[in-house]
N, C-alpha and C positions, 0 to 999 in steps of 0.2 A: 504494500500500500504506500502510495506517495502523495502527501498532502502539500503541494507546492502553494501554500497560502501565505500571503503577506497581510497580516491582520491590520486593519486601519487603527484599531485600538485593542491591544491584547487584554485589557481589563474588561472589555465588553465584547468578547469573542463571539458570543451567541448571535450578535447582530449580523454576522457574515453569512448565516444560514437562515435568515428570517423568512425567506420564501419557500423553504423546503417543507413539503407536506406529504410526500409519498412514503409508502411502507418500505420500499427498497431505496437505498441511498447509494448512488453511483460514486460519490466522492467519499474519501476516507474521513475519519474524524479530524478535527483541527485542534482538539484539546484532549489530553489524557489526565485522569485523576489516578494517581498511583499511591495506594496506601502502603507506604514504605514500612510501616509497622502497625500492629494493632495493640502493642503494649503501651502502657501509660503509667506515670508516677503520681497521678491524682485520682480522686474518686468523685468526680463532678456529679452533682445532683441533677444535671440536665443531659447526661450522656448515657446511652443504653448500655455501654460496656461495663458501667458500674453495677448494673443490676442483672445482667445475664451474659453468658459466654456466647459470643457471636460466632467465633471460630477459635481454634486452638491458638494460644499466644505465639506470635512469630514475627520476624522481620522479613520483608521481601528479599529473597536471595538476589545476589548480583546476576546470576544466570537468568532468573525470571525477569528481572528489571531490564536487562539488555535484550532478552528475547522479545519482550513487548515493544520497547522503544525502537529497536532495529527494524521492526515491521512497518513503522511509520517514520522513515528517515528524515522527512521534512516537517515533522510535527511542529506546529506553531506555538503551542502553549502546553505546559505540564505543571500540574499541581501535585506536590509531593506530600499529601496528607489524606487522612481518612478518619478511621476510628483509632486514634493512637497519637502519641507524641513523637513527631519526626526526629527531634534532636537526640533521642535515645539511640538512633541508628548510627553506628560508627562509619558506615559507608556513605552517609548522606552527602558530605562535601564532594566525594568522588562522583556520586550520581548527578549532582548539580553541574559539575564541570563537564561530565559526559554529555549532558543535554546542551549546555551553553556552547560547546564546541561545534554544534550544528545550528546555532543561531536561535535556539528555542527560548521563549520567555518562561521563566521558572519562578515559582513562589511556593510558600507553604505557611500554614498556620502553626503557631507554637503556643504552649502555655507559658513560655518565658522562664521556666524554673531552671533551665540549664544554660542560661546566657552568661557563663563565666567569662571574665576578661581574656583568658587564654584562648578562647574560641573566636574572639572578635575578628582578628585579621583573617583567619581561615574562612569565616563567613563572607567577608568582603572579597577575598581572593577567588572564591568559588564562582563569582559572577552572579549570584542570586539577585533577582530583580525585585522581589517583594518579600518582606518579613512581616507577617500579620500576627500580632500578639493578642491572644484572647485573655483579657483580664477580668471582665464581667462584674467588676465592682469598684467603687471609689474609696472604700475603706477596708481595713483589715478584718473586722468582724464579719461584714457581709461577704467578703471574699471567702473566708473560711467556711461559712455556711453553705455557699454555692459550690465551692471547689473541693471541699472535703478535707483540705489540709491548709496549714498556715504558712503560705509562701509569699504573701502579699508584699511585705517590705522588701524581700529579696528581689522580687521581679521588678518592682518600681526602681530600686537602686541599680540593678544590673542592666535593664533596658535603657535607663537614662544614661548610664556610663557608656553603653554601646553607641548611642546617638552622638554623645559628645566625642567619642573616639572617632567616629565617622567624620564628623566635621573637622576635627583636628587633622585627620589624614587626607581631607579633601575628597573623600569618597561620596559619590552621589547615589550609589546603590549598596545594599538593598533599601528600597523605600520602606520605612517602618510605619506601621499603623497600629492603633489600639482598637480592640473590638469589645463591645458590650452587648450581651444578649438581653433584648428588651423584655423585662418581666415586671409585673406589678410590684414585686419585691424591691426592685432596684431602679426603676425608671426615674424616680425622683432624684437619683444620684447623678443623672446625666450631666447637669451643669458642672458638678464637682469632678466628674470624670473628664470633661473637657479641660477643666482647670488643671487637673493632674497631668493630662497629656502635655499641656503647654509647659508645665514645670519640668517634665521629663525631656522636653525638646522634640516631642512628636507632633507632627503637623496634620495628621489625619486621624479622625475618630469615625468608627462605623457602628451604627445601631443595627444589630442583627436580630431578626425575628426568632422567637422561641419555636423550636420544632418539637412536636409531641405526637404520640400515637393516641388512638382512641381510648386505650386502657390507662395511659399515663404511667409515669414512674418518677419517683423522687419529686423534684420541683418542675419537671417537664409535664405540666398538666394544663388543661384548658383554663383552669381558674387563675393560673399565672400569666397566661398569654394576653398580650395587648392587641393581637390581631382582631380587628372588627369590634373591639370592646374598650378601646382607649377612652378614658374619661377626660373631662375638661382639664383637671389638674395635671394629668399625664401629658396631654397635648401642650399645656403651658410649659412643662418641664422641657419638652423637646424644643419649643420655640425659644425658651430662655437659653438653652444650651447652644442653639444655633447663633443667637445674638452674641453670646459670650465668646463663642469660637471666632466669630468675625472680628471681635476686638482683640483677640489673643493670637490671631494668625493660625487658627486651627479649623480645618474644614470638618463639617459633620455631615456624613452621608449615611444612607441606610443600605441594607444588603442589596446588591445589584446596582450600586452606584446611582441610587435614586434618592429623591427627597424623603427624609425620615417619615413624615406623616403619611405620604403616599404608600410607603411599604407596609403600613399597618391596615390598609384598606383592601378589601377584595375588589379587583378591577372589573369582574363580571361573573356571571354565574357559572361560567365554564373556563375559569382562569387557567386551568391545566392545559387547555388547548393552545395557549400562547407559548408554552414552554418549547424550547428548541434543543434541549439537552440530548434527546435520543438521535438527533440529526447532527450534533456538533461534537459530542464527547463520548469517551468510553471510560468507565471507572473499574478499577481492578483492586481487589483486596490483597492483603499480604500473601494470601495463598493462591492468587490468580483467578479468583471467582469474579466474573463480570456482573456488575450491578448497573442499574439504569442511571444512577447519579449519586452524589454524596449525601443527598437528603434521605434517600430510601432507608438506610439503616436506622434513622431516627424516627421515621414515620410509620413503619409497619414492622412487626416482629417476625422473625423467621426468614433468614436469607433464602431458604429453599423456595419460598413463595414467589420470589422475583429474580432468581438467578437467570442470567441470559447467556451464559457460556463459561468456559474454563480455559484460560490462557495457557495452562500447562499441557493441555491435551489438544487444543484447537488453534488454528491460525486466526489472527484478528480479522482477516478478510471473511473467513467462514462465520465467525461470531457476528460480525457487523450486519450481515444480511441473512442471518439464520431465521428459521421460522419463529423462534422466540422473540427476536428483535422486531421482526416484521409485525407480529401480532401485538407487541407492546406499542409500537408507533400507531398502528391502526386504532387500538383502543384509546390511546391518548387523545385522538381527534374525535372520539365519539362521546355520547352522553353517558357512557359507562367506562370511565378511565380505569387504568390499573390501580390496585389498592394503594401503592405508595403515593399516588398523585391526587387522590380524591380531595384532600384538604389543602393541597398546595395552592398558594396564590401567586406562584412564579417568582416572587421577590425574595427568594432565599439568598443566602450567601453564595457568592460566585467564586 
């Protein structure tokens, strides 16, 4: 598969396949999500891996990583995260360099707990384009409640040190951003979160919608979600954070690089039909299981219910237009979407 695609904006890659609507896709994916590990050092109350074993603990092997990547030699964008903490993987810098050597735009989300100064130069030298730090709270107590462990002060300190190190070194990449999952528990902290980002030297903050399945687990429940239920005081917190950000030089966006308030509203009754992920990307777990997107593990339990292929046994070309993928695309455009998509409003994290 060869995806000779020059994305107009790698951060909004899905726009390049806006017109695709067929069950069979002639063009290869332009983005890969590679779960380089499903291991993590936190116990987040909003993450399914805290409450169930999704797959046996593992890091993606170098052999599987290169097997996947080499089948799309001109891949435009690769995201090196899934259900797990990427910085636990020793081969992560080598994976980034391998991708950057072919001109790929590379990013990953991290919980920021492993941002030791000894790794600063290695991260910069790897060529990483974006480093997204999921912090989820503006104070130590709230962080510990959501994340399950007390690493708040360490993360704030070390990410701040990294940004300062970058500036001193004259490095423009990776672009560092802070992410907060929008919940009723923490949305009032958004102005303080923006203020914290400014103090750390971070110029981008993203409000990410809470993902939850119908059963709910931990704090990932409908009662915590702001989606379609944001109250006036919550909308005011978002507006105040935007105004504060403008004065401090910090931009505040929502998941999908959209305006925060918009991301909390359903765009239409069939929002799932606007999604272009099954036409633009492939997601692989650390074991090589092909899933429809990074949201699926959080929205429906049981990988077996929506597995689309196995990269250890099949070629990507075979998976991409397999009966399972074709059926998934067809259902996504119908009134009866696949289970992981039923409550999706499209504006998830990209």
